[in-house]
C-alpha positions as CSV (number, residue, x, y, z in Angstrom):
1,M,40.7,20.1,45.5
2,G,40.4,23.7,46.6
3,K,37.2,25.6,46.4
4,G,36.5,27.9,43.4
5,L,36.2,31.6,43.5
6,T,33.3,33.1,45.4
7,A,30.5,34.9,43.6
8,E,31.8,38.2,44.9
9,A,35.3,37.4,43.7
10,L,34.0,36.4,40.3
11,K,32.1,39.6,40.1
12,S,35.1,41.6,41.0
13,L,37.3,39.7,38.4
14,S,34.6,40.3,35.8
15,K,34.7,44.1,36.5
16,D,38.5,44.1,36.3
17,I,38.4,42.3,32.9
18,Q,35.8,44.7,31.7
19,L,37.8,47.7,32.8
20,Y,40.9,46.3,31.2
21,N,39.2,45.7,27.9
22,Q,37.7,49.2,28.1
23,K,41.1,50.8,28.8
24,K,42.6,48.8,25.9
25,A,39.9,49.9,23.5
26,E,40.4,53.5,24.5
27,N,44.2,53.4,23.9
28,R,44.7,51.7,20.5
29,L,47.5,53.8,19.2
30,F,50.3,51.5,20.3
31,D,48.5,48.4,19.2
32,L,49.5,49.1,15.7
33,Y,53.0,48.0,14.5
34,P,53.9,45.8,17.5
35,D,57.4,44.5,18.0
36,T,56.4,40.8,17.9
37,G,53.6,38.6,16.7
38,P,52.1,37.5,13.3
39,L,51.5,41.2,12.4
40,R,54.8,42.5,13.7
41,R,56.1,45.8,12.5
42,E,58.9,44.3,10.3
43,L,56.4,42.7,8.1
44,Y,55.1,46.1,6.9
45,P,58.2,47.7,5.2
46,K,56.2,49.7,2.7
47,H,54.2,51.3,5.5
48,L,57.3,52.1,7.6
49,E,59.0,53.6,4.5
50,F,56.0,55.9,4.0
51,L,56.0,57.0,7.7
52,A,59.7,57.6,7.8
53,A,59.8,59.6,4.6
54,G,57.9,62.4,6.4
55,K,61.2,63.5,7.9
56,W,62.2,65.0,4.6
57,A,59.2,64.9,2.2
58,R,56.5,67.6,2.4
59,E,54.2,65.7,0.1
60,R,53.6,62.0,0.4
61,C,51.3,59.7,-1.5
62,A,50.3,56.1,-0.9
63,I,48.8,54.6,-4.1
64,A,47.7,51.3,-2.7
65,A,45.5,48.3,-3.0
66,N,42.3,47.9,-1.1
67,R,42.4,46.7,2.5
68,I,46.2,47.1,3.0
69,G,45.9,49.5,5.8
70,K,46.5,52.8,4.0
71,S,43.8,54.7,6.0
72,L,44.3,53.1,9.3
73,G,48.1,52.3,9.3
74,L,49.3,55.3,7.3
75,G,47.0,58.4,7.3
76,G,45.2,57.6,10.6
77,Y,48.3,56.5,12.5
78,E,50.3,59.5,11.5
79,V,47.6,62.0,12.3
80,A,47.0,60.5,15.7
81,T,50.7,60.5,16.4
82,H,51.2,64.1,15.5
83,A,48.0,65.2,17.3
84,T,49.1,63.7,20.6
85,G,52.8,63.8,20.3
86,L,52.9,60.2,21.4
87,Y,55.7,59.1,19.0
88,S,56.7,55.5,19.3
89,D,60.3,54.5,20.1
90,W,60.8,53.2,16.6
91,W,59.4,56.4,14.9
92,Q,61.8,57.8,12.3
93,G,59.4,60.3,10.6
94,K,58.7,63.9,11.1
95,R,58.3,65.4,14.6
96,F,56.7,68.7,15.2
97,N,58.1,71.0,17.9
98,V,55.2,73.5,18.2
99,L,54.4,75.7,21.2
100,D,50.9,76.7,20.3
101,G,49.3,73.4,19.2
102,I,49.3,71.3,16.1
103,Q,46.7,72.3,13.5
104,I,45.4,69.3,11.4
105,W,42.9,68.9,8.6
106,V,41.5,65.5,7.6
107,A,39.3,65.2,4.5
108,G,37.5,62.5,2.5
109,N,35.3,62.4,-0.6
110,T,32.0,63.4,1.2
111,A,30.9,64.3,4.7
112,Q,29.6,60.7,5.1
113,T,32.8,59.0,3.9
114,T,34.8,61.3,6.1
115,R,32.7,60.3,9.1
116,D,32.6,56.6,8.3
117,V,36.3,56.2,7.5
118,C,38.6,58.9,8.9
119,Q,36.5,60.0,11.9
120,Q,35.9,56.4,12.9
121,I,39.6,55.5,12.6
122,L,40.7,58.4,14.7
123,L,37.8,58.7,17.2
124,G,35.8,55.5,17.0
125,P,32.2,55.0,16.0
126,P,29.6,57.6,17.2
127,H,28.4,55.4,20.1
128,A,31.9,54.8,21.3
129,I,34.0,58.0,20.9
130,G,37.4,57.4,22.3
131,T,37.9,53.9,20.8
132,G,39.8,55.1,17.8
133,L,43.5,55.7,17.4
134,I,43.4,58.9,19.5
135,P,43.3,57.8,23.2
136,K,40.1,58.8,24.9
137,D,41.8,60.7,27.7
138,K,43.5,62.9,25.1
139,I,40.2,64.0,23.6
140,K,39.2,67.3,25.4
141,D,36.4,68.8,23.3
142,I,34.3,67.8,20.4
143,K,32.2,70.0,18.2
144,K,29.5,68.4,16.0
145,A,29.3,69.3,12.3
146,P,26.3,71.3,11.1
147,G,24.3,69.9,8.2
148,S,22.5,66.8,7.3
149,T,25.1,64.2,8.0
150,P,24.2,62.5,11.4
151,D,27.0,62.1,13.9
152,A,29.5,63.9,11.8
153,I,32.1,65.8,13.8
154,E,33.6,69.1,12.7
155,Q,36.3,69.8,15.2
156,V,38.2,68.0,18.0
157,L,40.6,69.4,20.6
158,I,43.3,66.9,21.5
159,E,45.8,67.1,24.4
160,H,49.4,67.1,23.2
161,V,52.2,65.8,25.4
162,N,53.8,69.3,25.5
163,G,50.7,70.6,27.3
164,T,49.1,72.4,24.3
165,L,45.9,71.5,22.5
166,S,46.0,70.2,18.9
167,R,43.1,71.2,16.7
168,L,41.7,68.5,14.3
169,V,39.1,69.6,11.7
170,F,37.2,67.2,9.5
171,K,36.4,68.3,5.9
172,S,35.1,66.8,2.7
173,F,36.0,67.4,-1.0
174,T,32.4,68.4,-1.7
175,Q,33.1,71.6,0.1
176,E,35.2,72.7,-2.8
177,R,38.4,74.7,-2.9
178,E,37.2,77.8,-0.9
179,S,36.7,75.8,2.3
180,F,40.4,74.7,2.1
181,Q,41.6,78.3,2.3
182,G,42.7,79.8,5.6
183,T,45.6,79.9,8.0
184,G,48.6,77.7,8.3
185,I,48.1,74.0,8.9
186,H,50.7,71.5,10.1
187,V,49.3,68.2,8.9
188,I,46.7,67.6,6.2
189,W,45.5,64.0,5.4
190,L,43.5,63.5,2.2
191,D,41.9,60.1,2.2
192,E,41.1,59.4,-1.5
193,E,41.8,61.5,-4.5
194,C,40.6,65.1,-4.8
195,K,40.6,67.9,-7.4
196,M,44.0,69.4,-8.1
197,S,42.6,72.8,-7.1
198,I,41.9,71.4,-3.6
199,Y,45.3,69.8,-3.4
200,G,47.0,73.0,-4.4
201,E,45.2,74.9,-1.6
202,C,46.2,72.3,0.9
203,L,49.8,72.6,-0.1
204,L,49.7,76.3,0.3
205,R,48.3,75.9,3.9
206,T,51.4,74.0,4.9
207,M,54.0,76.3,3.5
208,T,54.4,78.7,6.4
209,T,54.3,75.9,9.0
210,K,56.7,73.6,7.2
211,G,53.9,71.1,7.4
212,I,53.1,68.0,5.5
213,V,50.4,66.7,3.1
214,L,49.5,63.0,3.1
215,V,47.4,61.4,0.4
216,T,46.1,57.8,0.6
217,F,43.9,56.1,-2.0
218,T,43.3,53.2,-4.3
219,P,43.7,54.6,-7.9
220,L,40.3,53.8,-9.3
221,L,40.3,57.1,-11.3
222,G,43.3,56.1,-13.4
223,L,46.1,58.6,-14.1
224,S,44.4,61.5,-12.5
225,E,46.0,64.9,-11.9
226,V,46.9,64.0,-8.3
227,V,48.5,60.7,-9.5
228,L,50.5,62.6,-12.2
229,N,51.5,65.2,-9.6
230,F,53.5,62.4,-7.9
231,M,54.3,60.5,-11.1
232,P,55.1,63.4,-13.5
233,N,56.5,61.0,-16.1
234,G,53.8,58.4,-15.6
235,Q,56.1,56.2,-13.6
236,M,57.2,55.6,-10.0
237,P,60.3,57.8,-9.4
238,E,63.4,55.8,-9.0
239,D,65.2,58.2,-6.7
240,Q,63.1,59.3,-3.7
241,E,65.9,60.3,-1.4
242,P,66.4,63.8,0.1
243,P,66.4,66.6,-1.0
244,M,63.3,65.7,-2.9
245,S,60.1,67.1,-1.4
246,K,57.7,64.4,-2.7
247,F,57.5,60.7,-1.9
248,I,55.3,58.1,-3.4
249,V,54.8,54.4,-2.4
250,N,52.9,51.7,-4.2
251,A,51.6,49.0,-1.8
252,T,49.9,45.8,-3.0
253,W,48.2,42.9,-1.3
254,E,51.7,41.3,-1.1
255,D,52.5,44.1,1.4
256,A,49.6,43.3,3.7
257,P,50.2,40.1,5.7
258,H,46.9,40.6,7.6
259,L,44.9,39.8,4.4
260,T,44.1,36.2,3.9
261,E,43.6,34.4,0.5
262,Q,39.9,34.3,1.3
263,D,39.8,38.1,1.9
264,K,41.4,38.6,-1.5
265,K,39.0,36.2,-3.3
266,E,36.0,38.0,-1.8
267,I,37.2,41.4,-2.8
268,L,37.9,40.3,-6.4
269,A,34.6,38.5,-6.7
270,G,32.7,41.8,-6.7
271,T,35.3,43.7,-8.8
272,P,35.0,44.3,-12.5
273,P,38.0,42.9,-14.4
274,Y,39.3,46.3,-15.5
275,L,39.5,47.4,-11.8
276,R,41.2,44.3,-10.4
277,D,44.8,45.6,-10.8
278,A,43.8,48.8,-9.1
279,R,42.2,47.0,-6.1
280,A,44.8,44.3,-5.8
281,K,48.0,46.1,-6.8
282,G,47.3,49.8,-6.5
283,I,48.0,50.2,-10.2
284,P,46.3,53.3,-11.8
285,Q,43.9,52.1,-14.6
286,L,44.2,53.8,-17.9
287,G,40.7,53.0,-19.2
288,S,40.2,53.6,-22.9
289,G,43.5,55.4,-23.2
290,A,45.6,52.3,-22.6
291,I,47.4,51.1,-25.7
292,Y,47.4,47.5,-24.5
293,P,44.1,47.2,-22.4
294,I,44.8,43.7,-21.0
295,L,45.2,42.4,-17.4
296,E,48.8,41.8,-16.3
297,D,48.0,38.4,-15.0
298,D,46.9,37.3,-18.5
299,I,50.3,38.0,-20.0
300,T,52.6,37.1,-17.1
301,F,54.6,33.8,-16.7
302,D,56.5,32.6,-13.8
303,D,60.2,32.9,-14.8
304,E,61.8,31.5,-11.6
305,W,62.9,28.5,-13.7
306,L,65.4,30.8,-15.5
307,Y,67.4,31.5,-12.4
308,K,68.0,28.1,-11.0
309,E,71.5,26.7,-10.9
310,G,73.2,29.8,-12.2
311,Q,73.1,29.5,-16.0
312,G,69.4,29.1,-16.2
313,Q,67.3,26.5,-18.0
314,I,65.9,28.1,-21.1
315,P,65.0,25.1,-23.4
316,V,67.7,24.6,-25.9
317,W,65.4,24.5,-28.9
318,F,64.1,28.0,-28.1
319,K,65.6,30.6,-30.4
320,R,66.9,33.9,-28.9
321,A,66.7,37.5,-29.9
322,N,67.2,40.9,-28.1
323,A,65.8,44.3,-28.9
324,L,67.3,47.6,-28.0
325,D,66.1,51.2,-27.7
326,V,68.9,53.7,-27.4
327,G,68.8,57.1,-25.6
328,W,70.9,59.2,-23.3
329,N,68.3,59.5,-20.6
330,S,67.4,55.9,-20.8
331,T,68.7,52.9,-22.9
332,A,66.5,49.8,-22.7
333,A,66.6,46.3,-23.9
334,V,64.3,43.2,-23.9
335,F,65.6,39.6,-24.0
336,A,63.4,37.0,-25.6
337,A,63.2,33.2,-25.9
338,Y,61.2,32.2,-28.9
339,D,59.3,28.9,-29.1
340,D,58.9,28.9,-32.9
341,K,57.2,25.6,-32.9
342,N,54.2,27.0,-30.9
343,D,54.9,30.6,-32.0
344,I,55.2,31.9,-28.4
345,V,57.6,34.6,-27.4
346,Y,58.8,34.8,-23.8
347,I,60.4,38.1,-22.6
348,Y,62.4,36.7,-19.7
349,R,64.7,39.6,-18.9
350,V,64.9,43.4,-19.3
351,Y,67.6,46.0,-19.0
352,K,67.1,49.7,-18.4
353,Q,69.8,52.2,-17.6
354,G,70.1,56.0,-18.1
355,R,73.1,58.2,-18.6
356,A,75.7,55.6,-19.2
357,E,78.4,55.0,-21.8
358,P,77.7,52.5,-24.7
359,S,80.3,50.1,-23.3
360,T,78.1,49.8,-20.1
361,H,75.0,48.9,-22.2
362,V,76.9,46.5,-24.4
363,H,78.3,44.7,-21.5
364,A,74.9,44.2,-19.9
365,I,73.3,43.1,-23.2
366,A,76.1,40.7,-24.2
367,S,76.0,39.1,-20.8
368,A,72.9,37.2,-22.0
369,G,75.0,35.7,-24.8
370,D,77.2,37.6,-27.3
371,W,75.9,35.3,-30.1
372,I,72.3,36.6,-29.7
373,P,71.2,39.0,-32.5
374,T,69.9,42.4,-31.3
375,V,67.5,44.6,-33.3
376,C,67.5,48.3,-32.5
377,D,65.9,51.6,-33.2
378,P,66.9,52.7,-36.7
379,S,67.9,56.1,-35.4
380,V,71.2,54.5,-34.2
381,T,72.4,55.0,-37.8
382,C,72.4,58.7,-37.2
383,G,75.5,60.5,-36.1
384,S,76.2,60.6,-32.3
385,Q,77.9,63.3,-30.3
386,K,81.1,61.6,-30.9
387,D,82.5,63.0,-34.2
388,G,79.4,62.1,-36.2
389,I,80.0,58.3,-35.8
390,S,76.7,56.4,-35.7
391,L,75.7,54.6,-32.6
392,L,75.3,51.5,-34.8
393,D,79.0,51.6,-35.5
394,I,79.9,52.3,-31.9
395,Y,77.8,49.4,-30.5
396,S,78.9,47.1,-33.3
397,D,82.6,47.9,-32.7
398,L,82.1,47.1,-29.0
399,G,81.0,43.6,-30.0
400,L,77.2,43.7,-30.2
401,Y,75.5,41.7,-32.9
402,L,73.3,44.6,-34.0
403,F,70.6,45.0,-36.7
404,K,68.2,47.8,-37.6
405,A,64.6,47.2,-36.7
406,D,61.4,48.0,-38.6
407,N,60.1,51.1,-36.7
408,T,56.6,51.2,-38.2
409,R,54.7,52.3,-35.2
410,E,51.0,51.5,-35.6
411,A,51.7,48.2,-37.4
412,G,54.1,47.3,-34.6
413,L,51.6,48.2,-31.9
414,L,49.0,46.0,-33.6
415,A,51.5,43.1,-33.9
416,V,52.3,43.3,-30.2
417,W,48.7,43.6,-29.2
418,E,47.7,40.6,-31.3
419,R,50.3,38.5,-29.6
420,L,49.3,39.6,-26.1
421,V,45.6,38.9,-26.5
422,G,46.4,35.6,-28.3
423,G,48.6,34.3,-25.5
424,R,51.6,34.3,-27.9
425,L,53.7,37.0,-26.0
426,K,54.4,36.4,-22.3
427,I,56.3,38.6,-19.9
428,G,58.3,37.2,-17.0
429,K,57.0,38.3,-13.6
430,S,60.5,39.5,-12.6
431,C,60.5,42.1,-15.5
432,R,59.2,44.8,-13.2
433,A,60.5,47.7,-15.3
434,W,58.6,46.4,-18.3
435,F,55.3,46.3,-16.3
436,D,56.1,49.8,-14.9
437,E,56.0,51.1,-18.5
438,F,53.1,48.9,-19.6
439,R,50.9,50.3,-16.9
440,V,51.1,53.8,-18.1
441,Y,51.6,53.2,-21.9
442,R,48.7,55.3,-23.2
443,R,47.3,57.7,-25.8
444,D,46.4,61.3,-25.0
445,E,43.0,62.8,-25.7
446,N,43.9,63.3,-29.3
447,G,44.8,59.7,-29.8
448,K,48.6,60.3,-29.9
449,I,51.0,58.1,-28.0
450,V,52.4,59.7,-24.9
451,K,56.1,59.5,-25.6
452,V,57.2,59.3,-22.0
453,N,58.8,56.3,-20.2
454,D,58.2,54.0,-23.2
455,H,61.7,52.7,-24.0
456,L,60.9,49.0,-23.1
457,M,57.6,49.3,-25.0
458,D,59.5,50.5,-28.1
459,A,62.0,47.7,-27.7
460,T,59.2,45.2,-27.5
461,R,57.8,46.5,-30.7
462,Y,61.2,46.2,-32.5
463,L,61.4,42.6,-31.2
464,I,58.1,41.5,-32.6
465,M,58.5,43.4,-35.9
466,S,62.1,42.4,-36.7
467,G,63.7,40.3,-33.9
468,L,61.8,37.1,-34.4
469,A,62.9,36.8,-38.0
470,L,66.6,36.9,-36.9
471,A,66.2,34.8,-33.7
472,C,68.6,31.9,-33.6
473,E,69.3,28.8,-31.5
474,P,72.3,28.9,-29.1
475,P,75.7,27.5,-30.2
476,Y,76.2,23.8,-29.3
477,E,78.5,24.6,-26.4
478,D,75.9,27.0,-24.8
479,A,73.0,24.7,-25.4
480,Y,74.8,21.6,-24.1
481,P,77.4,22.7,-21.5
482,D,78.5,19.1,-20.7
483,D,77.5,16.8,-23.5
484,A,74.6,15.3,-25.5
485,M,73.9,12.9,-22.6
486,Y,73.4,15.9,-20.3
487,A,71.0,17.4,-22.8
488,Q,69.0,14.3,-23.2
489,Q,68.7,13.8,-19.4
490,S,67.8,17.5,-18.9
491,Y,65.4,18.1,-21.7
492,G,63.9,14.7,-22.5
493,T,64.6,12.4,-25.4
494,D,62.7,14.5,-27.8
495,G,64.4,17.7,-26.6
496,R,61.1,19.2,-25.5
497,S,59.0,17.1,-23.2
498,A,60.8,18.0,-19.9
499,W,60.0,21.7,-19.9
500,T,56.5,22.9,-19.0
501,G,56.9,26.6,-19.5
502,Y,54.6,28.5,-17.1
């Protein structure tokens, strides 16, 4: 057996390892979004979508759950990339071609949070400047911030690959709007929500430079002005392609493969119930303005059983009913299975489509079963744009089994609410459009319902008020596609025991 390394060789090797680790710590930018490994780039599609949208969107917002990497992997990564010009080979976002240096602002809630979050992500902790995302050899000058916040940095000069110096300035929202006035800025990263007055100033600063504004936060303040700036109708926009200037992405814990189940449990353990959806799903909380202030998890059921083997496996003894809300900009329907023995309603499917002909809507609704009664907004009895013929007649002529619903609003809201809190109204987890509306269904400061993006909410009210009374069981040939023996084998001898629900 050969001899081991000499003491001198071990010392030399130790120094080499130490130097390697130091160099690695001082050049972290390319450690994020690797090509391979358990945290490889392809596992973060929401993050990549946000970064790529910078190519065409001047304003971008990441409304995200806690710990999904919104500050490090979105705001911090993009700022470091623009400041240095070190764009990765896979980069599809905006690229600046500036001859006199990139001007950047980064701001958080306070000087302390800016130092502890943004400054540390970009530069590293105070005792190890250069171990953040900006490589140490690119940091050319640092100016400490005046004031009472220890180790806070006001300005950094960063070497860009084109030979110029990028100028990065740290700010805080406590400095108010006036401190955000000034000359043109190329990149502004706002980590957490700010006043709309500050946001407006930031937007003005990027106009002459054709710059960008990035906003990253967990929506603990509910539907704030900044949130509504990106969600003007209280909903995530469906079309975010060019030439739109705004882009918004919602990232949840499901979009963060680096988070373990234990991480999630620890975060939720110290979180009040009313903030859990904000921290886990990035869903703005409505507080007292919510019409149905109840957690999504409490009203959701796993509806994967509906989509097995094509036709689905809705128990044959469940009655069926649909509800429809008609409009040109958006026509919506909910599809329900009603366990009348236990008085539980399961909304297992939704439909929402705008600016389409009645025949398109009828085809989609009838696909669930043309025998299912559908209750609808009573306004369909009014004349349409087609020669005064009512929508009720048009939809009925197209083959829809249609009835007018009770449209009593407050009584209907109460009826839906009582079922939700009593566990007698469950929504399938695949009904994403329903939850999109549910999350922002609210009253204004005067107690009036905000009549925006509420078509599925209205349809749900029609269902509970009128649809259940008309609900009926499927025809024999639909209930038992083969024969009675098939039904007995599939659903149990009593017709019920084989299905467990959710």
